[in-house]
N, C-alpha and C positions, 0 to 999 in steps of 0.2 A: 650452458644451454646450447642445443643444437639451432643453428639459424635456418629460417624458413625462406625459400625462394618466393618469387612472386606467384608462381604457379601453384605452389603448396600452400601459400596463404589463401589464394582464391578457393581451393578445395574445401580448407578448413572453414572458410567463410559460409560456403555452401551447406556444410554440415551442421553448422550452427544455426542457419536460418531454418534447415530442415527440422532440427530439434525443436526450435521455437514453433515451426508450423505445425508439428505433432502436439505440442503443448496446447496450442490454440484449438486444434481441431478436437481434442479430448475435454479440455477444461471449460471452453465456452458453452458447449451444449449442456454440461453437467451444471454449470451455473444457472443456465436458463431453465433447465428442468427443475431445479430446486425452487427458483423463484416462482415458477408456474405452480408448484405444489404448495407454497406457504405464502405467497405475497400476490397472488393473481388477482385477489378481490380488492387490492388497494388501487388508489387513483394515481398510479405511476406505472412506467415501463422500464424494463431493464435496458442497460446498454451492453450490447455484444461485442466480444473481441472478434473482429473480422479474421477470416481464415486467409492463410498465404499460401498460394498454390505455386508449386515449383517444379520446373523442367531442368534436370541437372545440365543436359547438353546445352540447352539455350543460355542457362545462367552462366556456364563456363566461356561460351563462345562469342554470346551476343552482347555486347556492352549496353545496348539499349534495354534489352529484356533484364539484364543484371540490375540496372538503375532503377527500373520500374519495379522490380522485386524488393529492393532495398527500400524504396518509398513506401510501399505496401506495409513491410515491416515495421517501419517508423510510425506509420499511422496506427498500426495494431498495438504499438506500445502506448501510445496515447489512449486507444480504447480501454485498455487495461485500467489505467488511472480513472476513466469515467465510469467503468463498470463498478469500481468500488465505491466511488463517490455517490452514483445512482443508488446502490444498496444502501449507504448510510442515510441518504435523503428520504429513501423509501421506508426505513425503518424508524428514523426519528422524526419524518415530516408526516407520516401516515399511519404506519402500523401500530406504534405504540400509543396511538389515540383511538385505535379502532375497537369496535365491540367484539371482534374475533379475538384480540389480544386479550382483553378484559375478561372474556369468557373461558378462555384456556388457563390464565394464570391468577393466582390469588393476588389481593392488593399489595401484600408485602413483596411478593416475587416479583410483580410488576416494577416496583421501585428497584429492586436489586438488580434485575435484567437489564435496565437502561444503563446502569453503571457497568455491569458484567459485559455486555456487548462491546462498549467503548474500550474497556480494557483489552478485550481479546483482539479487537481489530486495530485501534489507534495506538495502543499500548504496546503491540507487537511490531506495527509500521510506523516507527518514528519518522523516517523520510517522507512517507505519505502524509503523515500529520503535520510536518513543516510546510508542505505545500497546500493542504486543505485543512484548515481549522476552523471553518464557517459553517459546515454542514452539521456537525454535532454540537448541540448546546455546550457552553462553556464548562458548565459544572460537571458534566459527564467527562468531558475532556480533560479536565483539572484532575479528576480522580485517576482517569486512565494513565496519565503521566506520572502521578505520584503515589499510586496505590502500593507498590512494592516497598518504597520507602517508609510510608506510613505503617505498613505492616510490621517491618522489623524494627523500627525506632520507638522504643518504649517511652522516650521523652517526647516524642511527637515531632512535627516539623515546624519550624519557624516560618512566618510569612514571607520573609526575605528568601528562604530556601526554595519555597514553592514559586516565588516570582522569578528566581534565577532558572528554576527548571523550564517555566513556561517561556522564557527568553529564548531558549534553546529550540523551541518550536515556532520561534518568530511571533510569539504572542506577547505583547508589551502592554502592562496595565500598572496602575498604582495599587498601593495598600488598600485605600478606602473601597475600591471596585473589587478587589479580591476578597476583602472581608464580607462583602455584601453577597458574593456568590458563595463563599463558604458558610455563610449562615443559611442559605437555602439548602446546601448539602447537610447541614446540622439537622435543619427541620425534617429531612428525609431519614435521619437516624444513622447516617453513615460515619459521622465524626462528632467530636466533642471540641469546642473552642474554649481555649484558656487565655485570659488576659495576662500579659507579662510586661509590665511597665507600659511603654506606648506601643508595644508589639503584641502579636497573637501567636498562639501556638496551637497547632492542629493535631488531635490524636485521633487515630483510628477506632472507633466505637463498635462497628459491625463488620464483619468480613463479607466479601462479595460472593455468598454462598446462598444457592437456591434451596428450598425445602425440598424434602424427600420428592413429593408429587411434582413440583415445580421442575426439578432435576430430570425427572421421567419425562415430562412434557417437553422440556427443552430439547432433550436427546432425541425425541421422535419427531420434532419439528424444526426448530431454527438452527440446531447445533452445526449441521454440515453446511448450511449457508453462510453462517458466521465464520466458521473456519476456512472458507474458500478464498477470501482475500489473501490471507497469510500464505496458505499453500501456493496460489498462482503467483503472488509477488516474488517469492523465494525462488520460483522455478523459471518464471518467464524473464525476470530481470537479473538474469545470472549468465553471462557469456565469456566466463573466464577462460574458456578454450582458445579465445583469441589474444590471451595474453603470451604472444609469442616474440621471440627476437627475429628481426628480419634481416636477411642478407642485404649486404651494402648495395646490390645491384637492383633492389626494388625502386620502383619509380617513386620520385619525392619520398624517399625513404625517411627523412627526418620528420616530416608532416604525419605519415602514417604511423611511424613510431610513437608520436606524441599521443595520437588519437588512440591508438591500441592499449596504451599505458593505463588509460581509464577502464579497460576491461577487468583489471585486478579488483576493482571495486563492485560489489554487488549492489544492485538498486536501480531505480527508475532514471534518475537524473544521469547517472553514468551511461546506461545502456541508451538512453535516446541520443545522448552526446555522441557516442559512437557511431550510430546508424546515421546521424545527421551528417556527420563529417565523411563517412564512408561515402555517401551520396556525392557530396562535393568532391572527393577524391576521384571517383570514377567519372563523374561529370568533367573535370578537368583533363582526365586522360583522354576522354572522347573528344574534347575541344582541341587538344593538342595533336590529335590523330587526323584532323580534318583541315 
């Protein structure tokens, strides 16, 4: 792999930030527009992802400007997390209880949609789900995490298997609590519970499919809003362009190499870690120059 000099790395960093700036500039207004179209009547407001303005000459030459830009990027990464959290809160805290929702969808579709939305957002964004499993009620979260397995396992899932899956999301509970929640899901017609000795087995009874009319209404209203978190997450928290091999002459080579190694992993935690430490890196360089 070709080694990158200090100057070449700085240019690469600028290009990555410019890419993130472009994503925020297009995706945040799109998210706010969709919210305005479908959620404006609920008692909640969206959280926008701040824009990152960037001047190439200043960024490359002025270390104070560079540090400021990096701090803005790091704050925008946090904004992305809270924009998704706000959306989930709006849906499960307000919209699904609203008359608007009940007027649009049949009673059966209303039940399915609450599980379907959790599957589409939390099921796709496992890393997000590890960080936030309080916003969405647990019964929807449990199906979001286990739906794929429930669908393919004819024999069903044992309670211990479900509990192990939930531990991977940092959700820890005992069998009695799990079965209590699974009984609620059974009442919704989604699963069947079978007693097996001292344990329980859960089998999928109904797939998360809307009716023909419900599908049409969903596609015309919520679908683009529900798809937004996954699309945003996969593009914004991806800075693999910075996964480079540094020239040995780079300032604090070992520290920076360790930081950049994290860019090989896509996701919020890795991306935020990189930018937090890039701020420290350039602050250290500034300190040493004064």
